[in-house]
N, C-alpha and C positions, 0 to 999 in steps of 0.2 A: 534389587535394582529399582523397583517402583518407589521405595522409600527414598532412595538416593536422588531419584529424579524429582520427587516432590520437594525435597529439601533445596535442591538447586534451583528449581522453579520459584520457590518462595523467596530465596535469597535474591535472585535476579529481578523478579517482577513484583514481589510483595504478596501478601495474603489476599485471597479473594474478598471482594467487597459486595455487600448486599445491594439490591437495586435501590433501596430507599436512601442510600448514600449518594445517589446521583446529584441531588441538590447541593450537597456539601462539596462536590467536586467542581462547582462553578468558581469563576475567577473574579477577584476584585480588579480595580483599574490598574494598580501598579503591577500586579502579576500578569494581567492580560497584555500590558504594554510589552512585557518581555516575551510572552508566548506568541502574540499575534502581530507584533510590529517589528520583530527582529529582522524579518526578511526585508522590509522596506528600509529600515535604518541602516542595515548592513550594506546596502547597495552603494553607499558613499565610498566604500572601499575599492570599488572597481569602475564606477560610472564615469568619473573624470578621466581615469586611465583609458577607457574605451574611446572617449572623444579625442584624446590626444594621440592615440595610436593611429586613428584614421587621418588626423590632420598633420601627422609627423612629416609628411612629404613637403610641407610648407616651410619647414625649419622650426626650431624651438621658439623663437620670438613670435612668429606669426601664429603658430599653433596655440600657444598659451594665451595669446591676445584674443583669438577667436573663441577659445573655450569658454570664456566668461559670459559673453552674451548668449551663447548657446545654452549654457547652464541656466541663465536667467529665464530664457523662454521655457525651458523644461520645468523650472520651479513654478512659473505662472500656470502651466498646464497641470502641474501637480495640485496646486491650490484649487483650480477649477474642478478637477476630478474629486478631490477631497470634499468639496462643498456638495457635489452631486451625490456622493455616497452617503453623506450625512442625511440627505433627504430619503435615501433608500432605507437607512437604519430605522427611521421613524415610520416609514410606510410598510415595512416588512419586519415586525417585531420578532417573528420566528426565524429570522435569518433570511436576508435578501440577496442571496448569492445570484450571480449572473444567470445561472441555470433557472432558478425559480422565477426571477423577474422576467426573463425572456420567454419562458414557457407560458406563463400566465397571461402575458400581454402581447406577445408577438407570435405565439403558436409553438407547437411541439418541435417543429423543424428548427426554429431559431434557438429553442432551449437546448436541443441536442448539439447544435454548433457551439453554443456557449459551454456546455458541459465538456465536449471534446477539447475545446481550447483550454478550459480550466484544468482538466486532467493533465494535459500536456505541460501547462505552465507549472503545476505543482511538481511534476517529475523533474522538469528542468530547474526549478528552484533548488531542489535538493542537490542536483548535480553541480550547478553553477556555484552555489553557496559553499559547498564542501570543497570544490576545486579552488575557489577564491581563498578560503581559509587556509588550506594547505599551501597556497602560493605565498601567503603572509609568513608562514613558518619557514618555508624554503628560502624566502628573501633574507631571513636572519641566519639560517643555517644552510648554506649552499650545498653541503655534502649530503643533504636529504633529498635533493632533486631527483636522483635516480629511483627513489622509493615513493614517488608521488602517488602512483595508483594505489599501492598498498595502504598508504596513509589515508587516502580518500575512502577506501572500502571499510577500513577499521572505524573511521569516524562515522560513517553511515550506520554501521552495526551498533555502535554505542548509542547513537541518537535513537535508533529503533528500540533498543532495550529500555532506555529511559522513558520513552513515550508509552511503551507497553505497561509501565507502572501506573499510568493514569495521567490525565491532563493536569490535575492540580499538582501532583508531585513533580512532573516535568517543568511546570511553571515555576515552582519554588526553586528547583535545581538550576534553572536557567536565568533567574532574575539577577543574581549577583554578577555574572559575566556581562549581561546586557548593560547594567547600570555602570559597571566599571568602564566599559567602552564609551558610554555617553560622557562620563567625567573626563576620560582621557582625550576625547575629541574636543570637549570644551577647553581643556587645558592647551591642546595643540593650537586650536584656532585663536584662542585668547592670547596666549604667549607669542604665537607667531605674528599676530597683528601688532602686538606691543613691540616686538623686535623690529618689524618693518617700519613702525612709527619712529623708532630710534635710528633708522637708517641701515639696518642689516642688509648685506649684499646678497647676490644670487648664490644658490647652492652649487657645489661642484658635482655635476652629473658624471658619474663614472660608469663605465659599461657601455654596451651597445644599445642605442635607442631602439625601442621596439616599433617597427613600422608595419602598418597594415599591408598585407600582400596584394590585395585588390587595388588599393591606392597606388602602391608602388608599380604595379603592372600598368595601370591606366595613365599615370602621370610621370613616373620615374623621379629621380632626384636631381636631374640636370636642369629641368625647367619648372618654374612655378606656375601652376594653373591659374588662369584668369577667366573672366566672363562666365559663360555657362558651366565650364569645367570647375571653376571655383565654387559656384553656387551648388552644383551637384555634390561636390566634396563636403561642403558645409552641411548640406542636407543629410549626407551619410553620417557625418559626425553627430548631428542631432538625433538620428535614428539610433545610433549606438548608445548615446547618452541617456536615451529614454529608458534604458535598463534601470535607472534610478527609481522609476515609478512602479516597479514590480512589487507586489505584495500590498499595494494600496487597498485592494478590495477585501483583504483578509478579515478585517474587523466587521464589515457589513455582512460577510458570509457567516460569521460566528457570533451573532448577537446572543444566541441562546447559551453561549459559554459563559456569559457574564452573570454576576450576582444581580439581584433586583435592587433598584430599577434598571433592568438590563439595557433598555434603549438609551437612557440618559448616560449610563456608564460607558456604553459603546461609543456614543457620540463624543463624549469627553476624551476618551482614549484616542479616537481618530484625530481629534484636534491636536492632541499632544504629538502624535506620530507625524502628522504633516508638518508641524512647526519644527520639530527636531530634524526631520529629513531635509527640509528646505534649507535650514540654517547650515547644516553640516555639508551638504552638497555644494551650495554656493560658496561657503567658506573655504572648502578644499580647492575649488577652482580658482578663487582669488589668491590663495596662498601659492598655488602652482604658478600663476602668472607672475606674482611678485618675485618669487625665488627662482623662476625659470626652470622648473622641475619637469622632466619628461619620464614616462615609464621606460624602463630598460628591460633587457632579457632576464635580469637577475633581481631587480628591485621594482616594487610598485611605487606609485606616487606618494602614498601615505608613508611608506617605509622611508623614502628619501626625505620627506618633510620632517618626519619625527627625528631622523638622524641629524638633520641640519638644525632643527629648533631645539631639541632636547639634548643632542649629543649622543654618542654611542655608549650611553651609560645605562643605569637601572631603569630610568623612565622610558628609554627607547624599547627595552625588552618587555616592560610592562605593557607598553602601547601595542607592540607586535603580538603579544600573547592575547591581549584583549581583542585585537582585530581578528585574530584567528578564531577566538571564541565566538564573537558575534557573527562571523561568517558561517561557522559551523552551525551555530544555533539558529541562524536564519532559516536553515532547512527545517527547523522545528515548526515554523509557520505552516509549511507544506504538510508536515506530519500531523498537524492539528486539523487542517482543512481538507486534505485529500481523502482521509478515511470518512470524514463527515459527509462530503459530497458523494462519495461512493455509496455510503449508507442511504442517502436520499435517492440516488439513482436505483439502488437495489430495491427500495420500497416501491418505487414506481415501475419496477420490472425491467429496467434497462441494464442492470448489472447483476452478477450472481448474488443470490439471496444471502449467502454466507457473509457478504460484506456489510449487511445491515445488522448483524449480531454483535452485541457488546461482549467483550471478554471478561475474565475474572476481575479485572481492575476497572471495569466500566468504560474502557476505551474500545474503539473499533479495531480490535487486534488484527483481524485479517487484512484490513486496509493498510495498516501500518506495515505489516510484513510484506505485502505486495509492493508498496511504494519503495521500501528499502531494497528489495531485490531488483526492481526495474532500474532504480537510480544507480545501484552498484554496477549493473551491466553497462549503463551509459557512460559513466566515468571511466570504466575500463576501455570501452571502445575509443573514446576521445582522449585517452591517456592523461586524464585529469587536467587538461589545458583549458584555462578559463576563456581565453580569447577564441578558442575553437568552439566552445559551448554557447557563448553569448549570442551569436547570430540566430541560434535556435530558440532563444529565450523569450525576448519581449514581444514576438509576433503574436503569440496566443494571448498575451496579457491585454493588448489593445483591442483585439477582437472582442474579448469579454467586456472591456470598458464600453465599447461602442454598443454592443447588444444590450447591456444593462441600462445604459443611459437612454437608449431608444425605447426600451421597455418601460422605463419610468415616465417618459413623455406620454405614452399611451395610457399608463396608469392614471396620470393626472387628468388627461382629457376625458377619461371615462368616469372617474370618481367625482370630479368637480369639487374636491374638498377645499376648505378655506385657503386662499392663497395659491390656488392651483395654477393661475396664469404665470406668475413669476417663477414658481417651482418648475413648471413645464418648460419655460424659457431657459432656466438654468440647466436643466437636464438636456435640453435640446442643443444648447451651445456645447455642452460636454460631449454629446454624441457626435456632433459634427467634427469637433476638434480631434477627438480620439479616432474617429473614422478616417480622417485625413492622415493621421499618424500611422494608422494600420496600413494604409496603402503605401505610405513612404517606407514603412518597415519591410513590407513584402518586396517592393521594387528594388530598394537599395541593398537588401540583404539576400536576395534570391540566390545569386550565384555563390554566396558565401556559405549557404547552408539552410536558408529560410525555405528553400524548396522542399526540404525534408519535412518541415512542419506543415507546409501546404499540402503535402501528400499524406502525412500521418493523420491530420484532423478528419478528412473524409473517410479514411479507413476506420478510425475509431467510431465515427458516426455509424458506418455500416455495421460494425460489430455490435454497437448498442441496439440498433434496430433489429439485428438478427437475434440477439438475446431476448428482446421484448417479444418478437414474433414467436419464439419458442415457448415463452411463458404463457402467451395467449392461447397457443395450440394446446399446451399442457393443461391449462385450466378447462378448456373445452372438452378434452378427452376424459378427464377424471371427474367432471361434474356429474353428480348423481342426485336427483331430486327426491329419491325415496318413494317413487310412485310405482315401481315394479317389485314384485315379490322376489325374495332371494330363494332360488331353486336349489334343492339339495343335489350334490354331485356324487357320483360313484367314486370312492376314495380307495386308492391302493397305496401301499407303503413299501418302499424298497430300501433295504439296509445293506450297503456294501460292506463286505467283511474280508479280512485277509488272514483270519485265524480265530481261534476260540480264546478270548481274553476277557478280562473284566470290563474293558472298554466296549467290546462287542456286546457282551451281555447287557450292559447298561443301556446301550442304544436299542437293543431288542425289547427290553422292558418298556422303554418309552414308546416304541413303535406300536406295541400291542395296546397301549392306552388310547391311541388315536384312530385305530382302524382294526377291523377283524381280518382284513386281507393283507397280511405281511409276508414278504418273501425276502430271504437273504440271497445276495448275489456275490459270487466268488469269481474273479477274473483269473483265468488259468494262463499263467506264463511259464509254468514248469509242471509237466505231467506227473512227475514223482511227488511233488508237493501237493498236487490235486488229489491224488489217491489217499494220502494221509489225511488231508482236510475232510474228504468225503467220509472216511472211516470214523474220524473223531466226531463229525457232525451226527452221523447215524448213532453213534454211541451216546452222544449227549441227549438226543431224542427229546427235544423241547416242543415239538409240534409245529415248527416253522420250517417250510420247505427251503432247501438250498438249491439255487440255480447256478450251474457252472457254465461260464461263457468262455470258450477258447479265445485266446488272443495271440495269433501267430507272430505278430509284430511287437509283442510285449507291451503294448499300450494298455493302460488301465482305463483311461478316460473314454476313448472312442467306443469300445464295446459296451461300456456302461451307458453312455449317452444313447446309443442305438437301441439298447434294450428298453430303457425308460421311454424313449420315443415310441417304441412299438406298443407299450402299454397305454400310452396316452392316446394313440390313434385307434384303439379297439372300438371305442364308441365316442360320439361327440360329447364334450363336457366331462370327459374323464379327468379326474384330479389325481396326480401322483405326487407323493411326498417322498423325498430321498432323505433318509435319516442317516447322518454320517457320524460315526464314532471318531472322536478326536482326542489324541493324547496331548495334555497340557503339562509340560515340565514345570518344576517348581522354580528353577534358577534360569536366568536369562540365557546363559551360555549353553544350557542343555537344549535349547531350541535349535541350535545349529546341528545337533546330532540326530534330528528327526526330519523326515521329509514332510512336505506340506501338501499331502494328498487331499486332505479335507478342504484346504483353500482352493486347490485346482478344481475339485469337484464343484464347489460353490460357483466358481467362475464359469465353468463349462455350462451350467444350467441357468445362468443369470438372465439370458435373453430368450429362454424357452417359455412359451405360454403354458399355463395350467400346471406348472411344476414348481413345487415348493421344496427348498432345501433347508433342512434343520440340522444343526450341529449339536451333538450331545457330548460335552467335554468330560474327560476323565482326568482329574487333577492328581498328578503324581505327588507323593509325599505329604498328603493332607490327611485329615481325620477320616473316620469310617464314612462310607458312602451309602447311598440308597440300596445298592446291591448287597451290601453286607448285612442288611437287616432281614434277609430272607433265608429260609432253610430248605434243603432238598430232602425229600423222604421218598425212597423207592416204593414204599407200600402204597403211596397215593397215586402212582402213575396210572393205574387203571380205574381210579375213582374220581368223581367230580372234585375239583379243587375246593378245599375248605378255606374259610376266611382266615387270613393271617393273624396270628396271635399278637396282641399288643406287646410292644417291647418297652420295658421300663428302663430308666437310667441306672437302676440298681442291678439289673440283669441284662447286660448287653448280649445281643445275639452273636453266635459264633460266625466266623467268616466262611460262608459256603456259597456256592453258586446256585441260583434258583433254576428250576425248569418248570415249564407250564404243566 
């Protein structure tokens, strides 16, 4: 069983890598663009849809007309944030995530807010990206719609497995789909613009147009909102479209993932990402306006554009598959950054320390597994519906943007580095802009689901503080400066037995090596068996007393615990070791045929002070054991024990049971 498990693990995750290979696991610019930018680039697959869904109550003509200026404003904000994060990359060469920047410049409280928002954002990135990717597939194959949740969960599992193989391998695996999507988007926008120049007409929108339920409830379809109602509707469309900016911070968070010179490579990759995202997002909105495309209950905007521009042929399906791939792989950005942030928080004592450990493949395996499980639960709860997940998505992102930019302003004001004035001004403008968007996000999306994020972020902060307080108290309790002498304790050893076997004798041999006061304890559940046990024990005559404890309710643990407690309370500082013989079968299925008494005994004494539980395993079906190396001679019972004769490989000792 163990060998089969090792083979399967090696097949799925690869062979373990030594620590010195960590430098070789770093990414070049082209691979990093696929790993760290897929989240941002993929948002073009749903950002325009989200704007149009909100504006659908205005009618197709008005909705697509307003979508273009809204997209332009978002692109301007994207460029501003990108320039601000470029400053962060050079100021924090070890990774300037929002948590690090906010904590160092605004205080621990602001850092924890940023950390909680980032963790929420990464989880939602996986959920939204996977749901969006599956939506692209179900747009092409409508018969798969009932299996949306299952497809989402399977996609998350595949992503987690690939990431467990290491950052470099996941980057190589995901580069091809990312660049295929980039090429297909260039072809879509280029050929679509060419056809529009030649006078191609609007697309035929089939199916029911998807309308935002909040907009429908507030305005209905009978009347067109004007004045403040129209302005509020446009603001809501802007807030939904800001989902296009998610993932912008990923590169500045992961500077250390780049090959040297890391800062320069990260800044270049950030520039590529912002340019690609801005062109694709604005291009999609312009094509949607020209061809009059609206998202429907069965087809996304990109699906309809590809159908109208390429036709329902091979190029359409290549485009849909590449869209599915980029959306699924967008979650890879979160799988790269969530474990890294969790590791930083764990090193600072705000998350479990297991999250700071690297696995066999030098990835933060525990963080990857945790993210996959949480994201799987979320897509199941929301049935894999993208529009149901989006309202929870971008709120945390803009909180992080705001805190990071505000922290950078304080950084420049304190450091007074060359050019600090214009750099502080740039970050300050970014902080104000993203802060305003954060407020808009919360206000406009509150009743749609943003209240969940507003509630979850404080809960996560409280959890982080609770974990940190535990580690502080733990450090204080275990601290020992070595200035006090180690006082010897009176040591008694108890060996629970249920019969005279090789396992029992092995445990007794070990017990006699650690203390002169050894007692065997037999729990009586059947008086007839007790009489035989007492007789056999007296006949064995090994010099170790047997204590029989009645158990009228047939419990083994309670009488044993009470007896050991009584020994521990005889005098202050009494140390009691419970030596438990444990049978270890050779085959995995044989474990099902034996009870787990040894495990239950260990658990029962886990929280008892001054009690040590030691297990002496007896391996079934293996070569000769320590007990087989001793002989029993009746003539020596009344004489002092003589030193055991050496046993050579040429003359192995016969299998007999020893007695003291």
